[in-house]
C-alpha positions in Angstrom: 7.5 -48.2 74.5 6.5 -47.4 78.1 5.4 -50.9 78.9 6.6 -50.4 82.5 6.4 -47.5 85.0 9.4 -45.2 84.9 10.4 -45.9 88.4 10.4 -49.7 87.8 12.7 -49.3 84.8 15.1 -47.1 86.8 15.1 -49.6 89.6 16.0 -52.4 87.3 18.8 -50.3 85.7 20.3 -49.3 89.1 20.3 -52.9 90.3 22.3 -53.8 87.2 24.7 -50.8 87.7 25.4 -50.9 91.4 28.7 -49.0 90.8 26.8 -45.8 90.3 26.9 -43.4 93.3 24.0 -41.5 94.7 24.8 -38.4 92.7 25.0 -40.3 89.4 21.8 -42.1 90.2 20.0 -38.8 90.8 21.4 -37.4 87.5 20.2 -40.4 85.6 16.8 -40.4 87.2 16.3 -36.7 86.6 17.3 -37.1 83.0 14.9 -40.0 82.4 12.0 -38.4 84.1 12.7 -35.1 82.3 12.7 -36.7 78.9 9.5 -38.7 79.6 7.7 -35.7 80.8 8.7 -33.5 77.9 8.8 -36.2 75.2 6.5 -34.5 72.8 8.1 -31.1 72.8 11.6 -32.6 72.7 10.7 -34.7 69.7 9.3 -31.6 68.0 12.7 -29.9 68.5 15.0 -32.8 68.0 13.0 -34.7 65.4 10.6 -37.6 65.6 13.4 -40.0 64.9 15.7 -38.7 67.6 17.6 -41.4 69.5 17.3 -41.7 73.3 20.7 -40.0 73.7 19.6 -37.2 71.4 16.5 -36.7 73.5 18.5 -36.5 76.7 20.8 -33.9 75.0 17.8 -32.0 73.8 16.4 -32.0 77.3 19.7 -30.7 78.7 19.9 -28.0 75.9 16.3 -26.8 76.2 15.5 -27.3 79.8 16.6 -25.6 83.0 19.4 -28.0 83.9 22.3 -25.6 83.5 24.4 -24.6 80.6 25.6 -26.8 77.8 29.2 -26.4 79.1 28.2 -28.3 82.2 28.2 -31.6 80.3 31.9 -31.0 79.5 33.7 -34.0 78.0 30.5 -36.1 78.0 29.5 -34.9 74.5 31.4 -34.5 71.3 32.1 -31.1 69.7 29.4 -31.9 67.1 26.9 -32.8 69.8 27.7 -29.6 71.6 27.2 -27.6 68.4 23.9 -29.4 67.8 22.7 -28.7 71.4 23.5 -25.0 71.0 21.4 -24.8 67.8 18.5 -26.5 69.5 18.6 -24.0 72.3 18.3 -21.2 69.8 15.4 -22.7 67.8 13.5 -24.4 70.7 11.2 -21.5 71.7 9.7 -21.2 68.2 9.6 -24.9 67.2 6.8 -26.7 69.2 3.2 -26.1 68.4 0.8 -25.1 71.2 -0.2 -28.7 71.8 3.4 -29.9 71.6 4.3 -27.4 74.3 1.7 -28.9 76.6 3.5 -32.2 76.4 0.2 -34.1 76.4 -1.4 -36.3 73.7 -4.0 -34.6 71.5 -6.9 -36.7 72.7 -6.2 -35.8 76.3 -5.8 -32.1 75.5 -9.1 -32.2 73.7 -11.0 -33.8 76.7 -9.3 -31.6 79.4 -9.8 -28.5 77.3 -13.5 -29.2 76.9 -13.8 -29.7 80.7 -11.6 -26.9 82.0 -11.0 -24.4 79.2 -7.8 -23.6 77.3 -6.5 -21.1 79.8 -6.8 -23.4 82.8 -5.5 -26.4 80.8 -2.1 -24.6 80.2 -1.6 -24.2 84.0 -2.7 -27.8 84.7 -0.4 -29.2 82.0 2.6 -27.3 83.4 1.8 -28.6 86.9 1.5 -32.1 85.6 4.9 -31.8 84.0 6.7 -30.9 87.3 8.1 -33.4 89.8 5.8 -34.2 92.7 6.9 -33.3 96.2 7.5 -35.9 98.9 4.5 -36.2 101.2 4.4 -38.2 104.4 1.4 -39.4 106.4 2.0 -39.4 110.2 0.6 -42.5 111.9 -1.7 -40.8 114.4 -1.7 -44.0 116.6 2.1 -43.7 117.1 2.6 -39.9 117.4 1.3 -36.4 116.5 2.3 -34.6 113.4 3.8 -31.7 115.5 6.0 -34.2 117.3 7.3 -35.7 114.1 7.8 -32.3 112.6 9.8 -31.2 115.6 12.0 -34.3 115.4 12.7 -33.7 111.7 13.6 -30.0 112.3 15.9 -31.0 115.1 17.6 -33.5 112.9 18.1 -31.0 110.1 15.4 -32.5 107.8 13.5 -29.7 106.1 9.7 -30.3 106.4 6.4 -28.5 106.8 2.8 -29.3 107.7 0.7 -30.1 104.6 -1.8 -27.4 103.7 -4.8 -29.7 103.5 -4.3 -33.0 105.3 -4.1 -32.7 109.1 -2.0 -35.9 109.1 0.5 -34.9 106.4 4.0 -33.5 106.2 5.7 -32.2 103.1 9.4 -32.4 102.5 10.7 -29.9 99.8 13.8 -32.1 99.3 13.6 -35.9 99.0 15.9 -37.4 101.6 16.3 -41.1 101.9 14.1 -42.1 104.8 13.8 -45.9 104.6 16.2 -46.4 107.5 15.0 -43.5 109.5 14.0 -44.7 113.1 10.5 -43.2 112.8 9.9 -45.0 109.5 11.2 -48.3 111.0 8.9 -48.0 114.0 5.8 -47.2 111.8 5.4 -43.6 112.8 5.0 -42.4 109.1 4.4 -43.7 105.6 4.9 -42.0 102.2 1.5 -41.0 100.9 0.4 -38.1 98.7 -1.6 -35.4 100.6 -4.6 -35.8 98.2 -4.7 -39.5 98.9 -4.9 -38.9 102.6 -8.1 -36.9 102.2 -9.9 -40.0 101.0 -9.7 -41.6 104.5 -11.0 -38.4 105.9 -14.0 -38.6 103.6 -14.6 -42.1 105.0 -14.6 -40.6 108.6 -14.2 -44.0 110.2 -15.3 -44.6 113.8 -13.7 -46.9 116.3 -15.0 -50.4 116.3 -16.5 -50.3 112.9 -16.2 -52.8 110.0 -14.4 -51.2 107.1 -13.5 -52.5 103.6 -10.9 -50.9 101.4 -12.2 -52.6 98.3 -9.3 -51.8 95.9 -6.5 -51.6 98.5 -3.5 -51.8 96.3 -0.4 -51.6 98.5 -2.6 -50.6 101.4 -1.6 -47.1 102.2 -5.2 -45.9 102.8 -6.0 -49.1 104.7 -3.2 -48.3 107.2 -4.5 -44.7 107.4 -8.0 -46.0 108.2 -6.7 -48.4 110.8 -4.7 -45.7 112.5 -7.7 -43.3 112.6 -9.7 -46.1 114.3 -6.8 -46.6 116.8 -6.6 -50.3 115.7 -10.1 -51.1 116.8 -12.8 -52.8 114.7 -11.8 -54.6 111.6 -10.4 -53.2 108.3 -10.3 -55.6 105.3 -7.9 -54.8 102.5 -9.2 -56.4 99.3 -7.3 -56.5 96.1 -6.9 -58.8 93.1 -3.1 -58.5 93.1 -1.3 -60.7 95.7 1.9 -58.9 94.8 0.5 -55.5 95.7 -0.8 -56.8 99.1 2.3 -58.8 99.9 3.9 -56.4 102.2 0.8 -55.0 103.9 0.9 -57.5 106.9 4.4 -56.4 107.6 3.6 -52.7 107.3 0.5 -53.1 109.5 2.6 -54.8 112.2 5.2 -52.1 112.0 2.4 -49.5 112.4 1.0 -51.3 115.4 -2.3 -52.1 113.7 -3.8 -55.5 114.6 -7.1 -54.6 113.0 -5.9 -54.7 109.3 -6.6 -57.9 107.4 -5.3 -58.2 103.8 -7.4 -60.6 101.5 -6.6 -61.4 97.9 -9.8 -61.7 95.8 -10.2 -63.2 92.3 -12.7 -60.5 91.2 -15.3 -58.1 92.6 -17.8 -60.9 93.0 -15.5 -63.2 94.9 -17.0 -65.4 97.7 -15.0 -63.4 100.3 -16.8 -60.3 99.1 -20.3 -61.9 99.1 -19.9 -63.0 102.7 -19.9 -59.3 103.8 -23.0 -58.2 101.8 -25.0 -55.7 103.8 -22.7 -55.9 106.9 -20.1 -53.2 106.3 -20.2 -49.8 107.9 -18.0 -48.0 105.4 -16.5 -49.0 102.1 -13.7 -47.3 100.2 -13.5 -47.8 96.4 -10.3 -46.2 95.2 -11.0 -47.6 91.7 -8.4 -48.7 89.2 -8.2 -46.0 86.6 -6.1 -44.3 84.0 -4.0 -42.7 86.6 -3.9 -39.4 84.7 -4.0 -37.4 87.9 -0.6 -38.9 88.9 1.5 -37.7 85.9 3.9 -35.9 88.2 5.0 -39.3 89.5 4.2 -41.5 86.6 4.7 -39.4 83.4 4.7 -42.4 81.1 1.0 -42.9 81.7 0.1 -40.1 79.4 1.9 -41.8 76.5 0.5 -45.3 77.5 -3.2 -44.5 77.9 -5.7 -44.2 75.1 -9.4 -43.3 74.8 -10.0 -47.0 74.3 -8.3 -47.8 77.7 -10.3 -45.1 79.4 -13.6 -46.6 78.0 -12.6 -50.0 79.2 -11.7 -48.6 82.7 -15.1 -46.9 83.0 -16.9 -50.3 82.4 -14.7 -51.9 85.0 -15.1 -49.1 87.5 -18.9 -49.3 87.2 -18.8 -53.1 87.9 -16.6 -52.6 90.9 -18.7 -49.8 92.3 -21.9 -51.9 92.0 -20.3 -54.9 93.7 -18.8 -52.8 96.5 -22.1 -51.1 97.1 -23.7 -54.4 98.0 -21.5 -54.6 101.1 -22.8 -51.3 102.6 -25.3 -51.7 105.5 -28.2 -49.3 105.9 -27.0 -45.8 106.9 -23.5 -47.0 105.9 -21.1 -45.0 103.8 -19.4 -45.6 100.4 -16.6 -43.4 99.1 -15.8 -43.8 95.4 -12.5 -42.2 94.2 -10.1 -42.2 91.3 -6.8 -40.5 90.6 -8.1 -39.6 87.1 -9.0 -36.2 85.7 -11.5 -37.5 83.2 -15.3 -37.2 83.5 -15.7 -40.7 82.0 -14.1 -42.3 85.0 -15.6 -39.9 87.5 -18.9 -38.1 87.3 -20.2 -40.3 84.5 -19.6 -43.5 86.6 -21.2 -42.0 89.7 -24.2 -40.5 88.0 -25.0 -43.7 86.3 -24.7 -45.6 89.6 -27.0 -43.1 91.4 -29.6 -43.4 88.6 -29.7 -47.2 89.0 -29.4 -47.3 92.8 -31.9 -44.9 94.4 -31.2 -46.3 97.8 -27.9 -44.3 97.8 -27.7 -40.6 98.1 -24.9 -38.1 97.7 -23.4 -36.5 100.8 -21.6 -33.2 100.7 -17.9 -34.1 100.7 -16.7 -30.6 101.4 -18.8 -30.3 104.5 -17.5 -33.7 105.8 -13.9 -32.5 105.4 -14.6 -29.1 106.9 -15.9 -30.8 110.1 -12.4 -32.2 110.3 -10.6 -28.9 109.7 -10.0 -29.4 106.0 -11.3 -26.5 103.9 -11.4 -27.8 100.4 -13.9 -29.1 97.9 -17.6 -28.9 97.1 -20.1 -31.7 97.1 -17.7 -33.7 95.0 -14.1 -33.6 95.8 -11.9 -32.5 92.9 -8.1 -32.0 93.5 -5.7 -30.7 90.9 -1.9 -30.3 90.9 -2.1 -26.7 89.7 -4.7 -25.6 92.3 -4.0 -27.8 95.3 -0.4 -29.0 94.7 -1.5 -32.7 95.2 -2.0 -35.5 92.7 -5.3 -35.2 90.8 -8.1 -36.9 92.6 -11.9 -37.2 92.3 -14.1 -38.5 95.1 -17.7 -38.7 96.1 -19.3 -39.8 99.4 -22.5 -41.8 99.2 -24.8 -43.0 102.0 -27.2 -46.0 101.9 -30.6 -45.1 103.1 -32.2 -47.1 105.8 -35.1 -49.0 104.2 
């Protein structure tokens, strides 16, 4: 179960069922995501052995998707009667932990970190769909200009609360063929993710490395902030993730972006840059538990053992990335995890072993750019900031 991301499974299904219209696809997607998000409480109501169809019916009966009569002829009389009985018993059936729709081990760790009262609000936020955030390519146009074009075209949008480069769309229109997407004026990127580039605070002409670039969203953001000057390397071990970055960089008008597939964190391409880089971003591979609004299957896939393995890998990546930083250079370490094991524990162990690095105040760096959020270490939560969950620290290598 849950061997693939939910969106990948849906994409495969829709490719195999091209006869489905946009409305039907939206209904299927909403149902699938709804069941995955609420799987634990739905199983408590419908029974552990409930079939996929029964789980969907339980979601329709117990959720906020309209009345049972809305499904009309799509269910039998027996199924309609069963759904009605579930609706009556659902409020009393799930236990407290089941109502949170998180696994017990994750509830235990988050509760110890945040307290039970805060955990309930966080769990509810994690179980909601994420909004659609865009990042304006500041090399192409201003945020206000793009916002004005959207409003004129009847596309509902508003400026993001935190990121000065972000727009939020309450609805989720199809934008892949929008002229401003095709000319590289915006990319889809969570508001929280955009703040990582602001922590880097790149300057024109610098040498930058995005050490775990993935698909390269933050690489493009850094390149745009530098107005395509200097050089931005996008390192990643996955050729597939980097495959489209050259095309996206060209569309965005960024000649400074250079994707490079590496075998591991100690690859020869990495070692050639030791001590030469002005700023390094390490958005480390992690459990992804801060992104449950977008990828709800992760809470059922991840385990304490996976988290422990991730922490070891993160520490190795951070050590390797740190060797690239020149004196007085900057290193930003970030994850989209909510767990201390992947965040503070990794950073604190690194600082203990590397006294040449010191911690900068992330909140002050952001405030200088007009972003009033965060303390020394940036911590973003869906319930508090309405972004994906993120953790980030900014480190500086001392001269000498």
